[in-house]
C-alpha positions in Angstrom: -72.5 -13.1 11.0 -75.0 -15.9 11.8 -78.2 -14.8 13.4 -77.7 -16.8 16.5 -74.5 -14.9 17.2 -75.8 -11.5 16.2 -78.7 -11.8 18.6 -76.3 -12.4 21.5 -73.6 -10.0 20.5 -75.4 -7.3 18.5 -74.1 -4.5 20.7 -70.6 -5.9 20.8 -70.5 -6.3 17.0 -71.5 -2.6 16.6 -68.8 -1.6 19.0 -66.1 -3.7 17.2 -67.2 -2.3 13.8 -66.9 1.2 15.2 -63.4 0.5 16.3 -62.4 -1.0 13.0 -63.9 2.0 11.1 -61.8 4.4 13.1 -58.7 2.2 12.6 -57.9 1.7 16.2 -57.9 -2.1 16.1 -59.4 -4.5 18.6 -59.4 -3.8 22.3 -57.7 -6.5 24.3 -60.2 -8.2 26.5 -59.4 -9.8 29.8 -61.3 -12.8 31.2 -61.7 -12.9 35.0 -63.0 -15.9 37.0 -63.6 -15.3 40.7 -63.3 -18.6 42.6 -62.1 -20.0 45.9 -64.1 -21.5 48.7 -67.5 -20.0 49.5 -67.8 -17.5 52.4 -64.3 -16.2 51.5 -65.3 -12.9 49.9 -66.2 -14.0 46.4 -69.4 -11.9 46.4 -67.9 -8.8 48.0 -64.8 -8.7 45.8 -67.0 -9.3 42.7 -69.3 -6.4 43.7 -66.2 -4.1 44.1 -64.9 -5.1 40.7 -68.3 -4.4 39.1 -68.2 -0.8 40.4 -65.7 -0.1 37.7 -67.4 1.1 34.5 -65.4 -1.3 32.2 -65.6 -4.5 34.3 -68.5 -6.9 34.1 -68.5 -10.0 36.2 -71.7 -12.0 36.0 -73.5 -13.6 38.9 -72.8 -17.0 40.2 -72.9 -19.9 37.8 -73.8 -23.3 39.2 -70.7 -25.5 39.1 -72.5 -28.3 37.4 -73.5 -26.0 34.6 -70.0 -25.8 33.2 -70.2 -29.1 31.3 -73.4 -27.7 29.6 -71.7 -24.4 28.8 -68.6 -26.1 27.4 -70.8 -28.2 25.2 -72.9 -25.3 24.0 -69.8 -23.1 23.3 -68.1 -25.9 21.4 -71.2 -26.4 19.2 -71.6 -22.6 18.6 -67.9 -22.3 17.6 -68.2 -25.3 15.3 -71.3 -23.9 13.7 -69.8 -20.5 13.2 -66.6 -22.0 11.7 -68.8 -23.9 9.3 -71.0 -21.0 8.2 -69.3 -17.8 9.1 -65.6 -18.2 9.3 -63.3 -17.9 12.2 -64.1 -15.9 15.3 -61.7 -13.3 16.3 -60.4 -13.4 19.9 -62.8 -10.7 21.2 -65.9 -12.2 19.7 -64.8 -15.7 20.8 -64.5 -14.6 24.4 -67.8 -12.6 24.3 -69.5 -15.7 22.9 -68.2 -17.7 25.8 -69.2 -15.1 28.4 -72.6 -14.6 26.9 -73.3 -18.3 26.9 -72.0 -18.6 30.5 -74.2 -15.6 31.6 -77.3 -17.5 30.5 -76.6 -20.0 33.3 -75.8 -17.3 35.9 -77.7 -16.1 38.8 -78.4 -12.3 38.9 -76.9 -10.4 37.2 -77.1 -12.1 33.9 -74.6 -9.8 32.0 -74.9 -10.8 28.3 -74.3 -7.4 26.7 -71.0 -5.5 27.2 -70.7 -2.8 29.8 -68.5 0.2 29.0 -65.6 -0.8 26.9 -66.0 -4.4 28.0 -62.3 -4.7 28.7 -62.8 -7.2 31.6 -65.6 -9.8 31.6 -66.2 -13.0 33.4 -68.1 -14.6 36.3 -67.8 -15.6 39.9 -68.4 -19.1 41.2 -67.2 -20.4 44.5 -65.3 -23.6 44.2 -65.0 -23.1 40.4 -61.4 -24.4 40.8 -63.0 -27.9 41.0 -64.0 -27.5 37.4 -61.1 -25.5 36.1 -60.5 -27.9 33.1 -64.0 -27.2 31.8 -63.6 -23.4 32.4 -60.3 -23.5 30.5 -62.0 -25.1 27.5 -64.8 -22.5 27.6 -62.2 -19.7 27.4 -59.8 -21.3 25.0 -58.7 -18.3 23.0 -54.9 -17.8 23.2 -55.1 -14.1 22.4 -56.8 -13.2 25.6 -55.5 -12.4 29.0 -57.0 -14.7 31.6 -57.0 -14.2 35.3 -58.2 -16.6 38.1 -58.8 -14.8 41.4 -58.8 -17.4 44.2 -60.5 -16.0 47.3 -58.9 -17.4 50.5 -59.8 -17.2 54.2 -59.0 -18.8 57.5 -60.8 -22.1 57.1 -62.2 -21.9 60.7 -64.1 -18.7 59.8 -65.3 -20.4 56.6 -66.7 -23.3 58.6 -68.3 -21.1 61.3 -69.9 -18.9 58.7 -71.4 -21.9 56.9 -72.6 -23.3 60.2 -74.3 -20.0 61.1 -76.0 -20.0 57.7 -77.6 -23.3 58.7 -75.6 -25.6 56.5 -75.9 -29.2 57.8 -72.3 -30.0 57.4 -70.1 -31.7 59.9 -66.4 -30.9 60.2 -65.5 -34.1 58.4 -67.5 -33.2 55.3 -66.2 -29.6 55.3 -62.6 -30.6 55.5 -63.0 -33.1 52.7 -64.6 -30.4 50.4 -62.1 -27.8 51.5 -59.1 -30.1 50.7 -60.5 -30.6 47.3 -60.3 -26.9 46.6 -56.7 -26.8 47.9 -55.7 -29.8 45.7 -57.3 -28.2 42.7 -55.4 -24.9 43.3 -52.2 -26.8 43.6 -52.8 -28.7 40.4 -53.6 -25.5 38.6 -50.6 -23.7 39.9 -48.2 -26.5 39.0 -49.5 -27.1 35.5 -47.3 -25.5 32.8 -50.2 -25.4 30.4 -52.4 -23.5 32.9 -49.8 -21.0 34.1 -48.9 -20.4 30.4 -52.4 -19.1 29.7 -53.8 -18.0 33.2 -52.6 -15.7 35.9 -53.6 -17.1 39.2 -53.8 -14.6 42.0 -54.7 -15.1 45.7 -57.2 -12.7 47.3 -57.1 -13.1 51.1 -60.2 -11.9 52.8 -58.4 -12.0 56.2 -55.7 -9.6 54.8 -58.3 -7.4 53.3 -60.2 -7.1 56.6 -57.0 -6.3 58.5 -55.6 -3.8 55.9 -55.2 -0.3 57.2 -55.3 1.2 53.7 -58.1 -0.8 52.1 -58.1 1.3 48.9 -54.5 0.6 48.3 -55.0 -3.1 49.0 -57.9 -3.3 46.6 -55.9 -1.4 44.0 -53.0 -3.9 44.2 -54.7 -7.2 44.9 -57.9 -6.9 42.8 -57.5 -4.4 40.0 -53.8 -4.6 39.3 -53.8 -8.3 38.3 -56.4 -7.4 35.7 -54.2 -4.6 34.3 -56.9 -2.1 35.2 -55.5 1.2 36.3 -57.4 2.8 39.3 -56.1 5.0 42.0 -56.2 3.9 45.7 -58.8 6.7 46.2 -61.1 5.4 43.5 -60.6 1.8 44.7 -61.7 2.9 48.2 -64.7 4.6 46.7 -65.7 1.5 44.9 -65.5 -0.4 48.2 -67.6 2.3 50.0 -70.2 2.2 47.3 -70.8 -1.5 47.9 -72.5 -3.3 50.8 -71.4 -6.7 51.9 -74.7 -8.1 50.8 -73.7 -11.7 51.3 -72.3 -11.3 54.8 -73.4 -13.8 57.5 -75.1 -11.1 59.6 -77.0 -9.7 56.6 -78.0 -13.2 55.3 -79.1 -14.5 58.7 -79.9 -11.5 60.8 -77.3 -12.6 63.4 -73.5 -12.5 63.7 -71.7 -15.7 62.8 -70.4 -18.0 65.4 -66.9 -17.1 66.7 -66.0 -20.2 68.7 -64.4 -23.1 66.9 -65.3 -26.3 68.9 -62.3 -28.0 70.5 -63.5 -31.4 69.0 -63.6 -29.8 65.5 -60.1 -28.3 66.0 -58.7 -31.7 67.2 -60.1 -33.3 64.1 -58.4 -30.8 61.9 -55.1 -31.2 63.7 -55.1 -34.9 63.1 -55.7 -34.5 59.3 -52.1 -34.7 58.0 -53.2 -34.1 54.4 -54.9 -30.8 55.3 -51.7 -29.4 56.7 -49.6 -30.8 53.9 -51.8 -29.0 51.3 -51.7 -25.8 53.2 -48.0 -26.1 53.5 -47.5 -26.6 49.8 -49.7 -23.6 49.0 -47.7 -21.5 51.5 -44.6 -22.3 49.5 -46.2 -21.6 46.1 -47.9 -18.4 47.4 -45.9 -17.1 50.4 -47.6 -14.5 52.5 -51.0 -15.1 50.9 -52.8 -16.5 53.9 -52.1 -20.2 53.6 -49.7 -20.5 56.5 -52.7 -21.1 58.7 -50.9 -23.0 61.5 -48.6 -20.1 62.0 -51.7 -17.8 62.3 -53.1 -20.1 65.0 -49.9 -20.0 67.2 
């Protein structure tokens, strides 16, 4: 193995060699990308996932870093193919994850945790750059899951506003619609759905769930084929703090009143409701039927 790769994946290489020596083959690895619009639970759900001993989701990666990561991974793969032969699926994924982690905010998870059965990163609005992400994780032998975090867009806007973002409703709706369009394109692409499982994680439904452990079990861990009990899932939740909540970040609760002028602007944006309507058809009961929730 070339030195550049052994330095990044030394622990992983030892783990794989151990499995081969014992004749148990390679452990299937799952890639998980946590996306969706910011202030929709991306950090809280990621923290819950990382409570599991075999799941390792790196900190946020700047969206504009993906082009650099894709270029670096492509060059490393080419170099390895030239000097060291083909990468197996597991090493290929770990190479991509390790390279991505170099660009991540805390935690920068380069080495494997536990069995390393689930690895990935969280980046709000990563759906905007999904084509680049798909290139980074191009191994066909790997299960790949995209968790799209969803929330009532009024609460998203109010949370951003409380955080001090200088964003008017016009700019917010424009950015929000881009996320919706990206999700629709992903969900309707045969090449994407052939390789990726897209799952919606509704923060509103989580907050209103009576049995949160069961909800977490079904909506977060089950899509990753990770078996946990509802009791353990609830314990994972209780072991975390919502460290990115508006109140914790600002020291004050978020605003709760959506201005009438902002609401009127949203009502007049036909494309916004068309996009939400399309997603309500693709993902029924997953929190996109916003107009119904308002009535």
